[in-house]
N, C-alpha and C positions, 0 to 999 in steps of 0.2 A: 369739842363742846361739851359732849357727856360728861367729861371730867370736871368741867367748871361747874355744871350744874349738879353733880355730885358730892359738892363739898359737905354737904350735911346730909347725905344719904348713908345708911348702913342697915338699920334693921326695919322691918315692917313692924307698924304698931297696929293697935285694934282700930278700926275705922267705926267712927260714930257719925253715921250718915243721919243727920239731924234735919230738920226742915229748913227751907230756904225758898228762892225763887223758882227753884225746879219743882218737881213732883214728889219728892220724897215726904212721906208722913212726918210730922214734928213728935219728937218723943218728950219735949218740954212739958211741964205742966201747964194746962191749959190749952194745948193742942194749936194747930195751925189752921189759918183760914186760907182760902183759895188766893188771896192775894199776897202771899208770902209773909203775912203777920201772924198775930196770935191773938187770942181773946182778950188779951190784956192791952191790945191797942199797939204793941210793938211791931216793928218791922223786923222780921227775922231774915239774916243775911248767912250763908254758907260760905266759909273760905276754906280752900284747900291748899296745902303745900306739899312739898316732897320733905318735909320735916319727919325725921324719925325719932326713936326713942331718946337719942343723945341730945337734941336740941328742941323737941317739943315742948317741955315743961317751959323754957325759957320764952318761947314764942307765944305760948298760952297766956303768960303773964302779960305780954304786950298786948293781946286780944282783949284780956279782962279790963285793961286800962281804958281801952277804947269803950267799952260797955259800960264802964261805971261813968265816963263823962258825956255818954250820947244815951240817954234815958229813953230814947223814942227808937232805938236800934239795939238788936241782940244779934250778935256775930257768934255763929257755932263754927268752931275750928276743927279741921279734919286734916290730920297728917297722914298722909299715903306712903311715907317712905319710899323704898326702892321699888314700890309698885305703881310709882305716880303715873307714869304714861299709859300703863294697862288700865288703871282706874279711871284716868280722865276720859281715854277713848271710849271706855265702857258707859261711862256716865253721859257724855255727850251723845253716842249713838242710842241710848235709851231715851233722851229727852230729859235726863236728870243732871245736868250740868251745874257744878257750883256756881254761885253767883260771881264770886271774885276767886280766882285762881292763880297760882305761879305759872308763868309760862316762858318758854324759850323757844319751841319749835313752831313759830308761826305760820310757816307753810303748810304744815300738817293741821293745824287747828283754825285757820284763818276765818273759815266760812261760820264758825260757831263764835267769834268773837266781836264785841262791840266796838266799832270805831271811836275813838275817843278824842278826836280832834275838836270837836265842839265844845267838850266839856273843858278841855285846856284851854281853849279860846276864852272861855267865860273867867277864867281865873286871872287872866292879863298876862300880858308879854313878860313881865317879870318872873312869873311863875315858872314858865317853860325855859326861859333862858337860864335858869339857875341850875338845871341839869345840864351835863357835860353833852354838848351837841353830838358828838360820836355815838353816843349811846341811843338816841332816837333812830338812828339807821339800823340799829339792832333791834328794835322793837316796833318796827314798821313793815308793812307790806304793801306794795302797790300804790305808794303815796299816801296811805292811811295809818295812823298810829293806832296800833293795837294794844300797846302795854304801857305802863308806868314803869321806867327803871327803876330797880330796887337795889340791885348791887351789881359788881362788876368785877372783873379781873383783866388785866392784860398779862404778857409774859416778859419775863427778865431772865439775865443769866445769873445764877446764885453761884458763889465761889467760897470756898472754906479757906479761910483767912490762915489758920494753923498749917494746913497742908502746903498753901503758898510759901508761908514763911519758912516752914521746913526746907522746901527744895530751894529757897532763896529766888522765887521768880515773882516778879512785879505783879501787883494786883491788876485784874482787868480795868480797862477804861472804857468810857462811853463811846469812843473811836475804834475800838477793836474790830478788826475783820475776822473772817473764818480762819485766814492764814494765821493771824496772830493767836487764835485760840488753839488750833493745831498744834503750832510750835510750842506753846505753853503746856499743852496737854501731855505732849512727849516727854518734857522734863519732870511734869509732876507724876507720871506713871512709875511705879515700883512693882512689876510683875511678881517678884518674889514674895512680897507682902501683899499681893492682890490688891494693890491700890492703883486706880487709873484716874486719867486725867480728866474724862468726859464720859457722861452717861447717855448713850442712845436708846429710847424707848424701842423695844422690840415690835410693840403694836401700838403706834401713836394714833390718835384720834384724828382722822384725815382733816376734821374742820379746823382743829388747831394748826395743822401743818402746811395749811395755805399760806400761812404768813411767810414763810420761808421762799415760797414763789413771788408773793408781792414784793419782798425785799430784793429779788433778783430781776424784777422788772416784768413778772408775768403772772399768771393765775391759773386756776383749774380750767376756766371757761373764759372765752370772750365776751364782748357786750352783747352779742347775738345769741349766746348760748352755746357757740361753738367750742367743741372740745379738741379737735385737730389743730395743731398748731400752737396750742397753749399748755395743755397740760402734757403733752410729749415734746415740748419744746426744747432745745438744748439749755436754755436758762433753768428750766423746771428740772431737768436731769442734773445739772450741776449743783443746785440747791441740795440735792441727795447724795450726790457722789462726794462731796466734802465730808459728809457724816459717816459714809460707808469706808471712805480711805483711812479715817481715824480707827474704825474698827478693825480693818484689815492690817493696820500696822501695831495694833495693840496699844494704842493711846488712848483708847475707848472702850467701852464695854457695853454690851447690848443687855438691857435690864428689862425684866418682865413684871416688876412692881407697878402697880395701878396708879401711882402718882409720879410718874416719870422719873423716877429715880430717887424720890426722896429718902427712902428707907436706905439705899447704899450711902447717900450723902450724908445723912445722920449719924451713920455708923462710921464714917471717916472712910469709906472704901472708894469714893469718887470725888474728885475736887472741884467739879463743876457739872451742873446741869441747869437745863431750861425748863421753868414752869410757871405757874401763876401765884397769885398772893396768897392762897390758901396755905401755903409752906411756911408763912413768915411766924406764925404763933406757935406752930409745930417746932421750928426749929429754935426759937428762943425758949420756949419752955425745956427744950433737950439740952440747953446751954451750949448749943453749936455757935462757934465763933465765925459768922459768915458775913459776907457782904454781898451787893447786887450791882450789876451794871446792866446798861441796856443792850438789847440783843445785838449780836456782832454782826457786821455788814459783809456783803460779799465782795466789795471794793470799796476804796477809800472814798470814791466820789458817789457813792449810793448811801442812801440812808435805810436804816432798818426799820420794818414795820411789824407790828403784832397782831395776832388774832385777839379779838376781843370776847370775852364770854360774859354775857349781860343777861341777867335774869329780870324778868319783869312782872307785874300783876296785871291781870286781864280781868275784864267784865264779860260774862256770858251774854250773848245776843238774846237768849230767852229770858234772861231776868226781867222780873215783872217791878222790881223796885230799883231802877237803875241810879237814881240820885241818892239812896242810901248806900248803894254798893260803890258809887263814886265817892261818897264821905269816907268810907272805909278806906278806899284805895288811896286817896290823899293822905289819910291818917298813916298808912303802911309805908309810905314813901317820903314822910315828913322829915325835918331835920332832928326831930327828938329821936325818930326810929332809925334814921341813918346813923347816929351817934350810938345808939344801943346795939347795933349789930356789928360795930367796928371789931375785928378780930377774926371774923370768918367772912367778911366781904367788905369791899371798899365802898366809901361813901360815893353816891352819884350826884350829890348836890355840890356845887361850888362853894356855896357858904359853909358847909360842914367842912370840907377840906382845908378851907382856909382857916376856920376857927381851929382846927386841930393841927395846923401848920405843917400840912403834909406836903405842901410844895417845897419845904426846906427839909423835911425829913430825910436823912440820907437812904433810907429805904423804901418808903412810900413814894418818894417823889419820883422815882424811876419808873413807876407803874403808870403814873399819871402823865409823865413825858411821853412813854410808849402809847398811851391814850391818844394823845394829841397828834402825834406822828401818824396814827393810824385811822384818822377820821374821813378820809376820802375813798376807803375801801369797803366794798361791799362782799361778804362771804358768798361763796357760791350756794350754800345753804339756801340763801334767800332770794336767788334769782334762777336756779336751775331746777326745773320741775322734776327731774328724775335723780335728784341728790340721793336718795336713799341707796338706789342700786349703784350710783357711782362711789358713793362712800364705802358701801360693801367691797366694791373691786379695788379701790385704793388701799383700803385695809389689808387685803392680801397681797398687793403689790409691796407695800411697806415691809411687811412681814417677809417677803422674799427677797427684799433688799438689805435688810438689817439681821436677818438670820444667819450666824456664822458658818451653818451647813449648806448655805445656798448663796449667799451673796450674789443675786442676781443683779445684772448691769442695770443701773436706774433708769438709763435709755430705754432699754428693752422693756422693763417691767411697765413703764408709763406708756409704751407704744401699745402693748398687750391691752391695757385698760383702754385708752383712747379708740382704738380700734373697734371696740365694742359699743361705742357711743356716737 
């Protein structure tokens, strides 16, 4: 998940902690009053995101448009860059939370967030139903909606058409199994030229990799939060044994790049890898001749399921001008802004996806299919109170499984984790 929300993270930028519904003093002319407004009568709202220098300017323009069309509201934009979680935690702890904020780690921050169900209800059924249903599951906790979906990605299989053509291997289909992928990877591998069929991340994000357990009929935990019998089940071990087997026979390579093997794929060193939608524009700009397919299945009678990375915008529970904050949150998730952000996140509104013909697009349609296939799955992050420790332990287990100098048996590695929870 951290990879999903770091699509636009890179450099920290200078924070401009301006006034809002929190307790920060306003540095705007006129000053702030105690109700989060100013002496000019405007309501001031602080909006924070994880934008860095690369994307701050574009996002600031969108904030400026809101300010132009809402004369009674002034939104001050704060981009926290790669220090986002640290800054948000500190601000909430100090009683100085931004009024509207990007959010993904709802378990960590849920007590500080305003439930949005009543606001959404006032907008009418058509408002809520225009969002893809799956995404509400990723922006809710304990039956309450805590964020409006802003963007999302599911995961797909990317493949290099030129490498497939050169090896005379048929392109992946949406019905491929992992056995099909493994067989193709062997044919695509040319170790003399250091070209490999598939890329396995050395340190995958545990949040993302729960999708392979779902696809094989299990998960990290059961409905009652039990780890034993789920995380260390034979089905869970099989999900990762497939990848380890490819590493062992040389048809895959363990990669350490932060984007799951994008760099190796872009340079023509790997023929296939699995990642989210953020790679689409990067590969297009690099003129890579690529295609995508649905994630492979573990058997022909199973479907594949994807993790979903969904960012949302939430409202602070301490905000004194919640209606103004809601107006901005609606704007930030509107059709206009869904379209404006196409390129680094996928639209969350059905009307926008339809107007852009994403359902028929050979690339983007696959992400929406995976989204629909995954709507009945809840990540352990959102239902397991000790996720942070479990995630850390899984990170170590994956590194042991996929590190060529170790290649720990997946069943043993998962057993070691499960026995500590």
